[in-house]
C-alpha positions as CSV (number, residue, x, y, z in Angstrom):
1,X,-13.5,-7.5,4.6
2,X,-15.8,-5.3,2.6
3,X,-14.2,-2.3,1.0
4,X,-12.3,-1.1,-2.2
5,X,-8.8,-1.7,-3.0
6,X,-6.8,0.6,-5.3
7,X,-3.8,-1.0,-6.7
8,X,-1.3,1.2,-8.8
9,X,0.9,-0.8,-10.8
10,X,-0.3,-4.1,-12.3
11,X,2.9,-6.4,-12.9
12,X,3.7,-9.5,-11.2
13,X,3.5,-8.3,-7.5
14,X,0.5,-6.0,-7.9
15,X,-1.4,-8.7,-9.9
16,X,-0.5,-11.4,-7.3
17,X,-1.5,-9.2,-4.3
18,X,-5.0,-8.5,-6.2
19,X,-5.4,-12.3,-6.7
20,X,-4.7,-13.0,-2.9
21,X,-6.9,-10.2,-1.5
22,X,-9.7,-11.2,-3.9
23,X,-9.4,-14.8,-2.9
24,X,-9.4,-13.9,0.9
25,X,-12.0,-11.0,0.8
26,X,-14.3,-11.9,-2.3
27,X,-16.6,-9.1,-1.3
28,X,-14.1,-6.6,-1.9
29,X,-13.6,-4.4,-5.0
30,X,-10.4,-4.4,-6.8
31,X,-9.7,-1.2,-8.9
32,X,-6.4,-0.8,-10.7
33,X,-4.2,1.2,-13.0
34,X,-0.9,0.9,-14.9
35,X,1.0,3.0,-17.3
36,X,0.8,-0.1,-19.7
37,X,-2.9,0.0,-21.2
38,X,-2.3,-3.5,-22.2
39,X,-1.6,-4.8,-18.9
40,X,-4.8,-3.1,-17.5
41,X,-6.9,-4.5,-20.1
42,X,-5.4,-8.1,-19.5
43,X,-6.1,-7.6,-15.9
44,X,-9.6,-6.8,-16.4
45,X,-9.9,-9.8,-18.8
46,X,-8.3,-12.2,-16.5
47,X,-10.5,-11.2,-13.7
48,X,-7.7,-9.9,-11.7
49,X,-9.2,-6.5,-11.2
50,X,-12.7,-5.4,-11.2
51,X,-12.5,-2.4,-12.7
52,X,-9.9,-0.2,-14.3
53,X,-9.2,3.4,-12.9
54,X,-9.4,6.5,-15.1
55,X,-6.7,8.2,-13.1
56,X,-4.7,7.8,-9.9
57,X,-6.7,10.5,-8.3
58,X,-10.1,8.9,-9.3
59,X,-9.0,5.5,-8.4
60,X,-7.5,6.6,-4.9
61,X,-10.6,8.8,-3.9
62,X,-12.9,6.1,-2.7
63,X,-10.3,3.6,-1.6
64,X,-9.9,1.9,1.8
65,X,-6.6,0.3,0.8
66,X,-4.2,1.8,-1.8
67,X,-1.1,-0.4,-2.7
68,X,1.6,1.2,-4.8
69,X,3.4,-1.6,-6.6
70,X,5.7,0.5,-8.9
71,X,9.4,0.8,-8.8
72,X,10.5,2.9,-5.7
73,X,11.4,6.1,-7.7
74,X,7.9,6.0,-9.4
75,X,6.2,5.3,-5.8
76,X,7.9,8.7,-4.5
77,X,6.1,10.7,-7.2
78,X,2.7,8.7,-7.0
79,X,3.0,9.7,-2.9
80,X,3.2,13.4,-4.0
81,X,0.0,12.9,-6.1
82,X,-1.9,11.1,-3.6
83,X,-1.0,14.1,-0.9
84,X,-2.9,16.2,-3.3
85,X,-5.9,14.1,-3.5
86,X,-8.8,14.2,-1.1
87,X,-8.7,10.6,0.4
88,X,-10.9,8.6,2.8
89,X,-9.9,9.6,6.5
90,X,-9.3,6.0,7.3
91,X,-7.5,4.9,4.1
92,X,-4.2,2.9,4.4
93,X,-1.5,3.6,2.0
94,X,1.1,0.9,1.5
95,X,4.0,0.3,-1.3
96,X,5.9,-3.0,-2.4
97,X,9.4,-1.5,-3.0
98,X,12.4,-3.1,-2.0
99,X,14.1,-0.2,-0.4
100,X,12.3,1.9,2.4
101,X,14.5,4.9,3.3
102,X,13.5,7.0,0.5
103,X,9.8,5.9,0.3
104,X,9.6,6.5,4.0
105,X,10.9,10.0,3.5
106,X,8.5,10.8,0.6
107,X,5.5,9.4,2.8
108,X,5.9,12.3,5.0
109,X,3.8,14.4,2.7
110,X,0.9,11.9,3.7
111,X,1.5,11.4,7.2
112,X,1.5,15.3,7.6
113,X,-2.0,15.3,6.6
114,X,-3.0,12.3,8.9
115,X,-3.0,9.6,6.2
116,X,-1.7,6.4,7.3
117,X,1.3,5.1,5.5
118,X,2.9,1.6,6.2
119,X,5.6,0.7,3.9
120,X,5.6,-3.0,2.8
121,X,7.9,-5.4,0.9
122,X,6.6,-8.8,0.0
123,X,10.1,-10.7,-0.5
124,X,9.0,-13.0,-3.1
125,X,9.3,-12.9,-7.0
126,X,9.5,-15.1,-10.2
127,X,11.6,-15.4,-13.3
128,X,8.5,-14.1,-15.1
129,X,7.1,-10.4,-15.1
130,X,3.9,-8.7,-16.1
131,X,0.2,-9.5,-15.0
132,X,0.1,-12.7,-16.9
133,X,2.4,-14.0,-14.5
134,X,0.5,-13.1,-11.4
135,X,-0.3,-16.0,-9.0
136,X,-2.1,-16.3,-5.8
137,X,0.5,-18.3,-4.1
138,X,3.5,-16.3,-5.0
139,X,4.1,-14.9,-1.4
140,X,2.9,-18.1,0.4
141,X,5.7,-18.6,3.2
142,X,7.4,-15.7,2.0
143,X,8.5,-13.1,4.8
144,X,6.5,-9.7,4.1
145,X,8.1,-6.9,5.7
146,X,6.2,-4.2,7.0
147,X,7.6,-0.6,8.1
148,X,5.1,1.4,9.5
149,X,5.8,5.3,9.6
150,X,6.4,6.8,13.2
151,X,3.3,7.2,15.0
152,X,1.0,4.6,13.4
153,X,-1.4,3.0,15.5
154,X,-1.2,-0.8,15.9
155,X,-4.8,-1.1,14.9
156,X,-3.9,0.3,11.3
157,X,-1.2,-2.6,11.1
158,X,-3.6,-5.4,12.2
159,X,-6.0,-4.0,9.6
160,X,-3.4,-4.2,6.9
161,X,-2.4,-7.7,7.8
162,X,-6.0,-8.6,7.5
163,X,-6.3,-7.1,4.0
164,X,-3.2,-9.0,2.9
165,X,-4.0,-12.2,4.9
166,X,-4.5,-14.1,1.8
167,X,-0.9,-13.9,0.8
168,X,-0.1,-16.4,3.5
169,X,3.1,-14.5,4.0
170,X,4.8,-14.2,7.2
171,X,4.7,-10.7,8.5
172,X,7.6,-8.6,10.2
173,X,7.4,-5.3,11.5
174,X,10.9,-3.6,11.4
175,X,12.0,0.1,10.8
176,X,12.8,1.7,7.5
177,X,16.5,1.7,8.3
178,X,16.5,-1.9,9.6
179,X,14.7,-3.1,6.7
180,X,17.4,-1.6,4.3
181,X,20.3,-2.9,6.2
182,X,18.7,-6.5,6.1
183,X,17.6,-6.5,2.5
184,X,21.3,-4.9,1.6
185,X,23.0,-8.0,3.2
186,X,20.9,-10.8,2.0
187,X,19.7,-9.2,-1.2
188,X,21.0,-6.1,-2.8
189,X,24.9,-7.0,-1.9
190,X,24.8,-10.5,-3.3
191,X,23.6,-9.0,-6.6
192,X,26.7,-6.7,-6.6
193,X,28.9,-9.9,-6.0
194,X,27.3,-12.0,-8.7
195,X,27.7,-9.3,-11.3
196,X,31.5,-8.7,-10.1
197,X,31.9,-12.3,-10.6
198,X,30.5,-12.2,-14.1
199,X,32.6,-9.2,-15.0
200,X,35.7,-11.2,-13.7
201,X,35.0,-14.1,-16.0
202,X,34.2,-11.9,-19.0
203,X,37.6,-10.4,-18.5
204,X,39.4,-13.6,-18.0
205,X,37.5,-15.1,-21.3
206,X,39.6,-12.5,-23.2
207,X,42.8,-14.4,-22.4
208,X,41.2,-18.2,-22.7
209,X,37.9,-19.0,-24.5
210,X,37.6,-22.1,-22.2
211,X,36.1,-19.9,-19.4
212,X,32.8,-19.6,-21.1
213,X,32.5,-23.2,-21.5
214,X,33.6,-24.2,-18.1
215,X,31.3,-21.5,-16.5
216,X,28.2,-23.4,-18.1
217,X,27.5,-25.5,-14.9
218,X,28.0,-24.6,-11.4
219,X,29.3,-20.9,-12.1
220,X,26.2,-20.3,-13.9
221,X,24.3,-21.4,-11.1
222,X,25.9,-19.4,-8.5
223,X,25.7,-16.0,-10.6
224,X,21.9,-16.6,-11.7
225,X,20.9,-13.3,-9.9
226,X,23.4,-11.5,-12.2
227,X,20.7,-11.8,-14.9
228,X,18.2,-9.4,-13.0
229,X,16.9,-6.4,-14.4
230,X,19.6,-3.8,-14.8
231,X,17.5,-0.9,-14.7
232,X,15.9,-2.1,-11.5
233,X,19.2,-2.8,-9.8
234,X,20.7,0.6,-10.9
235,X,17.8,2.1,-8.9
236,X,18.0,0.0,-5.8
237,X,21.8,0.5,-5.6
238,X,21.3,4.2,-5.7
239,X,18.6,4.2,-3.2
240,X,20.3,2.1,-0.8
241,X,23.8,3.5,-1.4
242,X,25.1,4.1,2.2
243,X,24.2,0.7,3.4
244,X,25.9,-0.9,0.4
245,X,29.0,1.3,0.7
246,X,29.5,0.0,4.2
247,X,28.9,-3.3,3.2
248,X,31.5,-3.1,0.4
249,X,33.8,-1.8,3.1
250,X,33.4,-4.7,5.2
251,X,33.8,-6.9,2.2
252,X,37.2,-5.4,1.3
253,X,38.4,-6.2,4.7
254,X,37.2,-9.9,4.4
255,X,39.2,-10.0,0.9
256,X,42.0,-8.7,2.7
257,X,41.9,-11.4,5.2
258,X,41.6,-13.9,2.8
259,X,44.5,-12.4,0.6
260,X,46.8,-12.4,3.8
261,X,46.0,-16.1,4.7
262,X,47.1,-17.1,1.2
263,X,50.4,-15.1,1.4
264,X,51.2,-16.5,4.8
265,X,50.1,-20.0,3.7
266,X,48.2,-21.0,6.9
267,X,46.3,-24.2,6.1
268,X,44.4,-24.1,9.3
269,X,43.1,-20.7,8.8
270,X,42.2,-21.4,5.4
271,X,40.4,-24.6,6.4
272,X,38.4,-22.7,9.1
273,X,37.5,-20.0,6.5
274,X,35.6,-22.8,4.3
275,X,34.5,-24.6,7.4
276,X,32.9,-21.8,9.3
277,X,31.1,-20.8,6.3
278,X,29.9,-24.1,5.6
279,X,28.4,-24.5,9.1
280,X,26.6,-21.2,8.8
281,X,25.3,-21.8,5.3
282,X,23.9,-25.4,6.4
283,X,22.2,-24.0,9.2
284,X,20.1,-21.6,7.0
285,X,16.5,-22.6,6.8
286,X,15.9,-24.6,3.9
287,X,11.8,-24.1,3.9
288,X,11.6,-20.5,4.2
289,X,11.4,-18.1,1.2
290,X,14.1,-15.4,1.6
291,X,15.0,-12.3,0.0
292,X,16.3,-13.8,-3.5
293,X,13.8,-16.1,-5.3
294,X,14.5,-19.8,-4.9
295,X,14.6,-22.2,-7.7
296,X,14.5,-25.8,-6.7
297,X,16.6,-28.1,-9.1
298,X,16.1,-31.5,-9.8
299,X,19.1,-33.4,-11.7
300,X,18.2,-36.2,-13.8
301,X,20.7,-38.6,-15.3
302,X,19.4,-39.1,-18.9
303,X,20.8,-41.5,-21.7
304,X,21.9,-39.5,-24.9
305,X,19.2,-40.3,-27.6
306,X,16.9,-38.1,-29.7
307,X,13.6,-37.0,-28.0
308,X,14.8,-37.7,-24.3
309,X,14.1,-34.0,-23.1
310,X,10.7,-34.0,-24.6
311,X,10.1,-37.4,-23.1
312,X,10.8,-36.1,-19.8
313,X,8.6,-32.9,-20.1
314,X,5.9,-34.7,-21.5
315,X,5.8,-36.9,-18.4
316,X,5.7,-33.7,-16.2
317,X,3.2,-32.2,-18.7
318,X,0.9,-35.1,-18.1
319,X,1.0,-34.5,-14.2
320,X,0.6,-30.7,-14.9
321,X,3.9,-29.9,-13.2
322,X,5.1,-26.4,-14.1
323,X,9.0,-26.0,-14.6
324,X,10.9,-22.8,-14.6
325,X,13.9,-23.8,-16.4
326,X,15.6,-26.7,-18.2
327,X,19.2,-27.1,-19.1
328,X,21.7,-29.9,-20.0
329,X,25.1,-30.1,-18.1
330,X,27.9,-30.8,-20.8
331,X,30.4,-31.8,-18.0
332,X,29.9,-35.6,-18.5
333,X,31.9,-37.9,-20.7
334,X,30.0,-41.1,-20.6
335,X,26.7,-42.0,-22.3
336,X,24.5,-40.2,-19.6
337,X,24.1,-36.4,-19.5
338,X,22.8,-34.6,-16.5
339,X,19.4,-32.8,-17.2
340,X,18.9,-29.8,-14.8
341,X,15.1,-29.0,-14.2
342,X,14.1,-26.1,-12.0
343,X,10.9,-25.5,-10.1
344,X,9.3,-22.8,-8.4
345,X,8.2,-24.7,-5.2
346,X,10.0,-27.7,-3.4
347,X,6.5,-29.5,-3.7
348,X,6.7,-29.0,-7.4
349,X,10.3,-30.7,-7.4
350,X,9.2,-33.6,-5.1
351,X,6.1,-34.4,-7.4
352,X,8.5,-34.2,-10.3
353,X,10.9,-36.6,-8.8
354,X,8.4,-39.0,-8.1
355,X,6.8,-38.8,-11.6
356,X,10.1,-39.3,-13.2
357,X,11.2,-42.4,-11.0
358,X,7.6,-43.8,-11.8
359,X,8.0,-43.6,-15.6
360,X,11.7,-44.2,-15.9
361,X,14.7,-45.9,-14.2
362,X,16.8,-42.8,-14.5
363,X,18.8,-41.7,-11.6
364,X,17.7,-38.4,-9.8
365,X,19.1,-36.1,-7.1
366,X,18.1,-32.6,-5.7
367,X,20.1,-29.6,-5.5
368,X,20.8,-28.1,-2.2
C-alpha cells in the first residue's frame, strides 16, 4: 500500500507498529510525534520513522492512516484536536488503548464529521518500554482486537487490516463494550488480584520476616504482573470501573463459596474446586499470545561454583539468544541450584534448551 501513516506516541507499541507497517509496505511514509523529543530523535535515527511531525495538526493533515499510540486519557484529548483539524476524507483513525468505552465515546467528535474511527488494541507487550524496545515481531500470533464505531463500512476495516497485516496478528472484531468485558476478565481483574496478593504478603511480613524469603519462588512468579506501571493501571481501573466492580462482586461470591467449603470441611467440594480449575487451565491454548504478555521460563539445574551464571549466559550470547530475565531459586539445599531463565518466545526457549544441553550436562525443564 502506498500512503502516509502518522503515529502519535513513539513508545514500544507505536514504534513496533511503525516497523511492521514499513516492513509490509516499504513504499509508505511514516511520520511520527511524541511529547518526548528524545524518543522522536531516536525513532528517526533508528529508521523507525521517516520524518518527525512538527505538530499533531500538521502530521495529521495529509495522513491516510493515523494511529494514536498513547495512554487512553491522552488519546481522548488528541481525538478532540483531530476533530478540529482538516483531514483527508478517506483517512482512517485508530488507537491502541486497552479500554474502549471511553475512547469510543470520545471518538464521536470524529464520526459526527464523517471521519472513520476504528478502535484498536494489540494485545501484546514487553518488559521493556520506549522506542528502543520496538520490534517488528512484537505482535506476531497475538490477538489484535478492532472495535469499529457504529456505521463503519466493511471496506474500511479491510483497509485497516491491510495496513496492519505486517503485525502478523490475529484480528478480531468486537464491540467496545465486549472488548472492555473481555479484557476486564483476562487482564485488568488479574492485575487487581496480583496486587492484592502482594499487599496481603506485605501485611503478613509485619508478623513474620520469613514471608519475604519464602515468597521469592513461585509466589513471585504468580504475582509478576503486580510490578506493572502503577499510573497506567490506575487509569485502566478508572476507565473500566463498571466492569471491574461487577467482576469484584463475582469474586466476592466465589471467595464466600470457598470460605463456606472450609467451614463445612467438605473434602469432595474442595477437591472439585481445584480439579475443575485444573481442567479449565490445562485446556487453555499454550501457543497463542493472550492479554497478559507471556514469559517462557527455562529451569536449569546448575552446580554451585563461581562463574556458572556467566558460563550459561555466554553460551546463549554466542547463539544470539535474547533473555528477558534471569534469577536463582534459593529453595534447594543440595549442591545444585535452580537457574530460572525467561524468554520472550517459546522458540527462543527451545533454542536455549538445545544450546545448554549441547554445551553442558545440566538438567533442564520448561515452565508451564
